[in-house]
TIKOLTI-998704 format. One record per residue: chain; residue number from 0; z, x, y of N, C-alpha, C in turn. Coordinates in nm, 3 decimals, m for minus. Last residue first. Layout:
<sites>
SITE   kette    nr      n_pz      n_px      n_py     ca_pz     ca_px     ca_py      c_pz      c_px      c_py
SITE       A   NUM         Z         X         Y         Z         X         Y         Z         X         Y
...
</sites>
This chain:
<sites>
SITE   kette    nr      n_pz      n_px      n_py     ca_pz     ca_px     ca_py      c_pz      c_px      c_py
SITE       A   172     1.371    m1.286     0.151     1.461    m1.336     0.184     1.564    m1.457     0.111
SITE       A   171     1.337    m0.952    m0.021     1.302    m1.131    m0.060     1.426    m1.196     0.045
SITE       A   170     1.263    m0.691     0.153     1.313    m0.751     0.027     1.338    m0.881     0.080
SITE       A   169     1.023    m0.410     0.222     1.105    m0.518     0.245     1.195    m0.573     0.081
SITE       A   168     0.907    m0.128     0.349     1.009    m0.130     0.259     1.075    m0.295     0.272
SITE       A   167     0.606    m0.024     0.485     0.743    m0.084     0.492     0.775    m0.117     0.291
SITE       A   166     0.353     0.219     0.609     0.439     0.165     0.483     0.567     0.086     0.557
SITE       A   165     0.050     0.264     0.783     0.172     0.164     0.794     0.241     0.163     0.647
SITE       A   164    m0.208     0.480     0.862    m0.076     0.434     0.739    m0.001     0.323     0.800
SITE       A   163    m0.283     0.608     1.104    m0.364     0.571     1.024    m0.293     0.481     0.959
SITE       A   162    m0.187     0.730     1.440    m0.089     0.656     1.303    m0.222     0.566     1.279
SITE       A   161    m0.290     1.012     1.630    m0.325     0.823     1.605    m0.273     0.756     1.482
SITE       A   160    m0.275     1.283     1.630    m0.150     1.207     1.654    m0.210     1.085     1.690
SITE       A   159    m0.513     1.337     1.450    m0.408     1.427     1.443    m0.314     1.338     1.482
SITE       A   158    m0.772     1.133     1.491    m0.638     1.147     1.401    m0.541     1.226     1.383
SITE       A   157    m0.838     1.290     1.735    m0.694     1.133     1.772    m0.646     1.110     1.596
SITE       A   156    m0.994     1.424     1.627    m0.879     1.471     1.748    m0.778     1.438     1.731
SITE       A   155    m1.190     1.302     1.505    m1.111     1.421     1.426    m0.926     1.453     1.510
SITE       A   154    m1.321     1.183     1.688    m1.234     1.126     1.577    m1.102     1.161     1.548
SITE       A   153    m1.441     1.444     1.821    m1.301     1.315     1.877    m1.213     1.272     1.827
SITE       A   152    m1.489     1.733     1.602    m1.565     1.575     1.667    m1.385     1.511     1.753
SITE       A   151    m1.417     1.831     1.282    m1.443     1.910     1.465    m1.592     1.723     1.502
SITE       A   150    m1.212     1.779     1.036    m1.358     1.839     1.116    m1.332     1.837     1.246
SITE       A   149    m1.006     1.766     0.884    m1.021     1.857     0.887    m1.193     1.893     0.912
SITE       A   148    m0.778     1.472     1.001    m0.927     1.513     0.909    m0.933     1.677     0.900
SITE       A   147    m0.459     1.333     0.970    m0.575     1.443     1.001    m0.642     1.466     0.922
SITE       A   146    m0.305     1.071     0.967    m0.404     1.128     0.875    m0.549     1.233     0.865
SITE       A   145     0.011     0.977     1.046    m0.115     1.006     1.095    m0.249     1.061     0.923
SITE       A   144     0.203     0.681     0.938     0.183     0.829     0.891     0.031     0.827     1.008
SITE       A   143     0.481     0.483     1.038     0.352     0.510     1.045     0.325     0.653     1.017
SITE       A   142     0.733     0.308     0.862     0.710     0.344     0.913     0.548     0.417     0.911
SITE       A   141     1.049     0.094     0.756     0.896     0.078     0.771     0.865     0.243     0.832
SITE       A   140     1.244    m0.105     0.702     1.238     0.002     0.679     1.061     0.047     0.665
SITE       A   139     1.283    m0.395     0.637     1.443    m0.299     0.606     1.404    m0.207     0.658
SITE       A   138     1.209    m0.686     0.631     1.139    m0.577     0.628     1.266    m0.488     0.637
SITE       A   137     1.133    m0.972     0.430     1.235    m0.920     0.555     1.251    m0.766     0.517
SITE       A   136     0.963    m1.211     0.326     0.993    m1.121     0.300     1.084    m1.097     0.473
SITE       A   135     0.818    m1.462     0.329     0.935    m1.452     0.255     1.006    m1.317     0.246
SITE       A   134     0.507    m1.466     0.457     0.541    m1.512     0.273     0.681    m1.480     0.232
SITE       A   133     0.642    m1.483     0.738     0.577    m1.574     0.644     0.567    m1.544     0.527
SITE       A   132     0.716    m1.132     0.638     0.756    m1.221     0.734     0.769    m1.359     0.713
SITE       A   131     0.428    m1.033     0.579     0.545    m1.021     0.569     0.675    m1.129     0.603
SITE       A   130     0.248    m1.112     0.880     0.230    m1.188     0.744     0.348    m1.173     0.640
SITE       A   129     0.377    m0.930     1.057     0.410    m1.109     1.048     0.386    m1.180     0.923
SITE       A   128     0.335    m0.747     0.968     0.508    m0.775     0.949     0.522    m0.943     0.951
SITE       A   127     0.086    m0.690     0.962     0.125    m0.700     0.894     0.251    m0.717     0.868
SITE       A   126     0.076    m0.738     1.255     0.050    m0.861     1.226     0.043    m0.825     1.077
SITE       A   125     0.179    m0.515     1.422     0.239    m0.652     1.410     0.189    m0.754     1.340
SITE       A   124     0.025    m0.291     1.281     0.148    m0.316     1.263     0.260    m0.459     1.258
SITE       A   123    m0.305    m0.438     1.295    m0.184    m0.423     1.330    m0.018    m0.371     1.301
SITE       A   122    m0.511    m0.398     0.934    m0.382    m0.432     1.047    m0.317    m0.340     1.144
SITE       A   121    m0.803    m0.425     0.833    m0.760    m0.390     0.884    m0.633    m0.430     0.984
SITE       A   120    m0.963    m0.651     0.555    m0.835    m0.626     0.689    m0.824    m0.504     0.692
SITE       A   119    m1.160    m0.636     0.413    m1.099    m0.733     0.517    m1.058    m0.725     0.621
SITE       A   118    m1.280    m0.339     0.296    m1.138    m0.368     0.349    m1.184    m0.562     0.459
SITE       A   117    m1.429    m0.243    m0.028    m1.466    m0.245     0.144    m1.321    m0.356     0.212
SITE       A   116    m1.503    m0.222    m0.311    m1.382    m0.093    m0.198    m1.475    m0.137    m0.061
SITE       A   115    m1.663    m0.339    m0.408    m1.530    m0.441    m0.422    m1.419    m0.327    m0.330
SITE       A   114    m1.908    m0.225    m0.390    m1.933    m0.388    m0.306    m1.763    m0.385    m0.310
SITE       A   113    m1.983     0.082    m0.295    m1.882     0.024    m0.435    m1.853    m0.138    m0.325
SITE       A   112    m2.155     0.218    m0.143    m2.173     0.254    m0.310    m2.107     0.143    m0.446
SITE       A   111    m2.047     0.216     0.114    m2.214     0.206     0.045    m2.254     0.162    m0.046
SITE       A   110    m1.766     0.087     0.184    m1.799     0.170     0.094    m1.936     0.112     0.093
SITE       A   109    m1.643     0.016     0.515    m1.672    m0.022     0.358    m1.777     0.074     0.306
SITE       A   108    m1.377     0.028     0.655    m1.375     0.074     0.575    m1.479    m0.021     0.476
SITE       A   107    m1.420    m0.102     1.062    m1.286    m0.116     0.896    m1.414    m0.062     0.829
SITE       A   106    m1.430     0.172     1.326    m1.480     0.053     1.241    m1.417     0.066     1.099
SITE       A   105    m1.244     0.351     1.562    m1.362     0.322     1.429    m1.333     0.193     1.357
SITE       A   104    m1.103     0.395     1.755    m1.155     0.448     1.747    m1.265     0.425     1.581
SITE       A   103    m0.874     0.203     1.730    m1.005     0.176     1.831    m1.093     0.205     1.804
SITE       A   102    m0.772     0.102     1.391    m0.809     0.205     1.495    m0.897     0.170     1.573
SITE       A   101    m0.514    m0.034     1.214    m0.649    m0.055     1.264    m0.653    m0.010     1.364
SITE       A   100    m0.396     0.084     0.894    m0.436    m0.011     1.062    m0.552     0.009     1.061
SITE       A    99    m0.425     0.038     0.607    m0.403     0.082     0.680    m0.449     0.006     0.819
SITE       A    98    m0.096    m0.020     0.415    m0.213    m0.089     0.473    m0.222     0.032     0.564
SITE       A    97     0.240    m0.034     0.199     0.123     0.058     0.263    m0.033    m0.020     0.314
SITE       A    96     0.530    m0.136     0.049     0.337    m0.130     0.054     0.281    m0.084     0.167
SITE       A    95     0.734    m0.231    m0.168     0.715    m0.196    m0.102     0.524    m0.188    m0.102
SITE       A    94     1.009    m0.512    m0.242     0.854    m0.463    m0.213     0.841    m0.380    m0.087
SITE       A    93     1.211    m0.701    m0.464     1.174    m0.574    m0.342     0.996    m0.544    m0.329
SITE       A    92     1.214    m0.868    m0.629     1.331    m0.914    m0.480     1.310    m0.783    m0.391
SITE       A    91     0.963    m1.074    m0.778     1.087    m0.942    m0.774     1.108    m0.969    m0.622
SITE       A    90     0.760    m1.234    m0.785     0.880    m1.335    m0.768     1.022    m1.169    m0.785
SITE       A    89     0.534    m1.307    m0.527     0.611    m1.223    m0.612     0.725    m1.266    m0.583
SITE       A    88     0.431    m1.519    m0.398     0.379    m1.610    m0.560     0.528    m1.453    m0.593
SITE       A    87     0.360    m1.398    m0.155     0.439    m1.528    m0.147     0.482    m1.536    m0.312
SITE       A    86     0.156    m1.226    m0.137     0.262    m1.200    m0.137     0.385    m1.306    m0.176
SITE       A    85    m0.009    m1.411    m0.276     0.001    m1.316    m0.325     0.122    m1.267    m0.296
SITE       A    84    m0.149    m1.522    m0.071    m0.110    m1.616    m0.175    m0.049    m1.513    m0.262
SITE       A    83    m0.148    m1.303     0.159    m0.077    m1.373     0.160    m0.052    m1.466     0.039
SITE       A    82    m0.393    m1.214     0.107    m0.289    m1.099     0.047    m0.193    m1.232     0.058
SITE       A    81    m0.704    m1.264     0.150    m0.623    m1.400     0.128    m0.469    m1.307     0.037
SITE       A    80    m0.905    m1.110     0.046    m0.937    m1.213     0.113    m0.787    m1.259     0.185
SITE       A    79    m0.789    m0.752     0.006    m0.793    m0.856    m0.021    m0.851    m0.981     0.136
SITE       A    78    m0.809    m0.515     0.102    m0.928    m0.548    m0.037    m0.852    m0.678    m0.013
SITE       A    77    m0.551    m0.467     0.216    m0.648    m0.469     0.319    m0.797    m0.560     0.206
SITE       A    76    m0.394    m0.429     0.001    m0.395    m0.577     0.064    m0.501    m0.621     0.189
SITE       A    75    m0.375    m0.195    m0.083    m0.402    m0.326    m0.175    m0.459    m0.381    m0.108
SITE       A    74    m0.211     0.033    m0.033    m0.320    m0.002     0.031    m0.436    m0.051    m0.024
SITE       A    73     0.045    m0.021    m0.269    m0.034     0.082    m0.207    m0.184     0.136    m0.195
SITE       A    72     0.253    m0.184    m0.319     0.104    m0.203    m0.341     0.104    m0.107    m0.223
SITE       A    71     0.495    m0.281    m0.552     0.370    m0.148    m0.508     0.279    m0.161    m0.479
SITE       A    70     0.780    m0.449    m0.674     0.662    m0.457    m0.698     0.591    m0.322    m0.534
SITE       A    69     1.063    m0.392    m0.868     0.984    m0.337    m0.713     0.884    m0.400    m0.741
SITE       A    68     1.164    m0.495    m1.100     1.219    m0.509    m1.007     1.171    m0.429    m0.835
SITE       A    67     1.015    m0.715    m1.375     1.014    m0.631    m1.255     1.162    m0.614    m1.136
SITE       A    66     0.997    m0.985    m1.449     1.026    m0.845    m1.529     1.084    m0.728    m1.452
SITE       A    65     0.976    m1.239    m1.338     1.064    m1.062    m1.250     1.153    m1.017    m1.376
SITE       A    64     0.685    m1.346    m1.199     0.759    m1.268    m1.367     0.853    m1.180    m1.262
SITE       A    63     0.378    m1.304    m1.127     0.466    m1.388    m1.129     0.607    m1.398    m1.219
SITE       A    62     0.244    m1.141    m1.096     0.345    m1.101    m0.952     0.455    m1.190    m1.000
SITE       A    61     0.055    m1.220    m1.230     0.123    m1.031    m1.286     0.208    m1.077    m1.220
SITE       A    60    m0.092    m1.415    m1.142     0.044    m1.480    m1.250     0.120    m1.331    m1.319
SITE       A    59    m0.223    m1.422    m0.948    m0.137    m1.398    m0.905    m0.070    m1.414    m1.013
SITE       A    58    m0.566    m1.457    m0.889    m0.497    m1.491    m0.988    m0.367    m1.407    m1.001
SITE       A    57    m0.749    m1.438    m0.655    m0.770    m1.533    m0.714    m0.673    m1.621    m0.843
SITE       A    56    m0.637    m1.246    m0.530    m0.696    m1.369    m0.489    m0.713    m1.479    m0.576
SITE       A    55    m0.615    m1.036    m0.739    m0.479    m1.101    m0.653    m0.506    m1.223    m0.560
SITE       A    54    m0.843    m1.008    m0.982    m0.871    m1.050    m0.851    m0.742    m1.161    m0.849
SITE       A    53    m0.730    m0.789    m1.226    m0.759    m0.924    m1.209    m0.774    m0.890    m1.019
SITE       A    52    m0.662    m0.506    m1.284    m0.747    m0.481    m1.215    m0.822    m0.652    m1.188
SITE       A    51    m0.374    m0.472    m1.465    m0.495    m0.516    m1.442    m0.656    m0.509    m1.392
SITE       A    50    m0.091    m0.350    m1.265    m0.178    m0.475    m1.310    m0.289    m0.431    m1.362
SITE       A    49     0.093    m0.095    m1.425    m0.032    m0.169    m1.321    m0.065    m0.315    m1.368
SITE       A    48     0.450     0.051    m1.418     0.310    m0.077    m1.539     0.210    m0.088    m1.356
SITE       A    47     0.650     0.314    m1.386     0.542     0.230    m1.407     0.410     0.156    m1.467
SITE       A    46     0.917     0.427    m1.381     0.860     0.348    m1.424     0.819     0.277    m1.431
SITE       A    45     0.959     0.728    m1.241     0.956     0.606    m1.198     0.873     0.523    m1.325
SITE       A    44     0.931     1.041    m1.199     1.033     0.988    m1.317     1.082     0.772    m1.270
SITE       A    43     0.735     1.121    m1.072     0.894     1.124    m1.016     1.010     1.106    m1.125
SITE       A    42     0.543     1.046    m1.274     0.545     1.243    m1.300     0.655     1.242    m1.241
SITE       A    41     0.455     0.828    m1.131     0.566     0.845    m1.325     0.625     1.014    m1.350
SITE       A    40     0.364     0.923    m0.976     0.516     0.781    m0.955     0.603     0.820    m1.022
SITE       A    39     0.116     1.005    m1.030     0.277     1.067    m0.964     0.348     1.051    m0.988
SITE       A    38     0.002     0.786    m1.142     0.081     0.859    m1.209     0.151     0.943    m1.194
SITE       A    37    m0.082     0.611    m0.909     0.076     0.609    m1.028     0.125     0.667    m1.079
SITE       A    36    m0.190     0.777    m0.724    m0.062     0.805    m0.737     0.020     0.727    m0.822
SITE       A    35    m0.439     0.792    m0.934    m0.399     0.868    m0.931    m0.207     0.909    m0.836
SITE       A    34    m0.401     0.478    m1.118    m0.444     0.546    m1.021    m0.372     0.676    m0.988
SITE       A    33    m0.435     0.141    m1.282    m0.396     0.315    m1.316    m0.452     0.387    m1.153
SITE       A    32    m0.493    m0.091    m1.044    m0.485    m0.040    m1.185    m0.466     0.107    m1.154
SITE       A    31    m0.284    m0.251    m0.820    m0.433    m0.222    m0.888    m0.415    m0.105    m1.035
SITE       A    30     0.034    m0.292    m0.744    m0.052    m0.374    m0.769    m0.185    m0.264    m0.752
SITE       A    29     0.343    m0.173    m0.952     0.211    m0.176    m0.875     0.069    m0.212    m0.879
SITE       A    28     0.626    m0.273    m1.031     0.520    m0.306    m1.094     0.367    m0.250    m0.998
SITE       A    27     0.907    m0.075    m1.201     0.764    m0.162    m1.049     0.640    m0.175    m1.150
SITE       A    26     1.246    m0.053    m1.178     1.041    m0.056    m1.306     0.994    m0.138    m1.146
SITE       A    25     1.529     0.160    m1.119     1.462     0.062    m1.128     1.297     0.035    m1.182
SITE       A    24     1.607     0.435    m1.129     1.596     0.296    m1.249     1.580     0.191    m1.174
SITE       A    23     1.546     0.587    m0.902     1.411     0.587    m1.018     1.462     0.460    m1.178
SITE       A    22     1.538     0.355    m0.605     1.612     0.431    m0.718     1.470     0.450    m0.871
SITE       A    21     1.393     0.374    m0.270     1.340     0.263    m0.492     1.401     0.371    m0.535
SITE       A    20     1.373     0.499    m0.076     1.441     0.381    m0.075     1.440     0.277    m0.225
SITE       A    19     1.316     0.718    m0.086     1.430     0.732     0.007     1.446     0.535    m0.003
SITE       A    18     1.091     0.745    m0.246     1.241     0.832    m0.299     1.351     0.758    m0.213
SITE       A    17     0.894     0.627    m0.062     0.918     0.565    m0.212     1.091     0.578    m0.285
SITE       A    16     0.941     0.794     0.128     0.951     0.741     0.158     1.001     0.628     0.005
SITE       A    15     0.784     1.048    m0.075     0.913     1.037     0.053     0.997     0.913     0.050
SITE       A    14     0.520     0.989    m0.136     0.668     0.950    m0.216     0.747     0.960    m0.165
SITE       A    13     0.403     0.887     0.104     0.387     0.764     0.060     0.553     0.807    m0.064
SITE       A    12     0.359     1.240     0.193     0.489     1.083     0.287     0.452     0.909     0.194
SITE       A    11     0.269     1.265    m0.047     0.360     1.354    m0.026     0.460     1.230     0.059
SITE       A    10    m0.001     1.129    m0.006     0.059     1.114    m0.141     0.177     1.162    m0.034
SITE       A     9    m0.080     1.240     0.294    m0.064     1.030     0.261     0.011     1.029     0.137
SITE       A     8    m0.119     1.418     0.237    m0.047     1.400     0.316    m0.023     1.266     0.289
SITE       A     7    m0.352     1.458     0.002    m0.238     1.499    m0.048    m0.137     1.459     0.089
SITE       A     6    m0.575     1.221    m0.115    m0.495     1.295     0.000    m0.397     1.318    m0.017
SITE       A     5    m0.762     1.414    m0.352    m0.664     1.340    m0.333    m0.609     1.370    m0.222
SITE       A     4    m0.904     1.618    m0.466    m0.971     1.529    m0.354    m0.894     1.452    m0.279
SITE       A     3    m0.659     1.881    m0.593    m0.814     1.849    m0.577    m0.893     1.713    m0.480
SITE       A     2    m0.295     1.732    m0.681    m0.497     1.845    m0.655    m0.608     1.792    m0.641
SITE       A     1    m0.066     1.752    m0.571    m0.134     1.715    m0.533    m0.246     1.774    m0.535
SITE       A     0     0.089     1.944    m0.779     0.076     1.791    m0.820    m0.025     1.706    m0.712
</sites>
């Protein structure tokens, strides 16, 4: 199920969290284009539609529909200049989202080859909570996930016990 270079542990934890809060009978709009995790969701019985790659900072029309029960956004908001706008415009009543946490021992991610693959934000958990609350969401469940890597050094050791990802389930207030 989790093959190749994909983040096996993160996908396993994300799927477990999703199964705890989202029944497969509900429809999902996954923010972002088709991706390996949206395929995993489909293989696990979820009815998933992805956005088409539109710039969600400028065009939030994809989320301004009540056609979906749940919006998922796995590692999307850090790539946006203003995630508040899309969070506020979501019409679905449920949101499951994850973001990378800001780490004191590593700078924000910036791809050297793909200018779209950069982080404007890496959140502290309280910052993401505050953003969601300000946009009209109430967090019902949250979890932090570590992301160990098979490398040698100080940072790889720190990654074994320092949470790297934060995932939440929230409902519209």
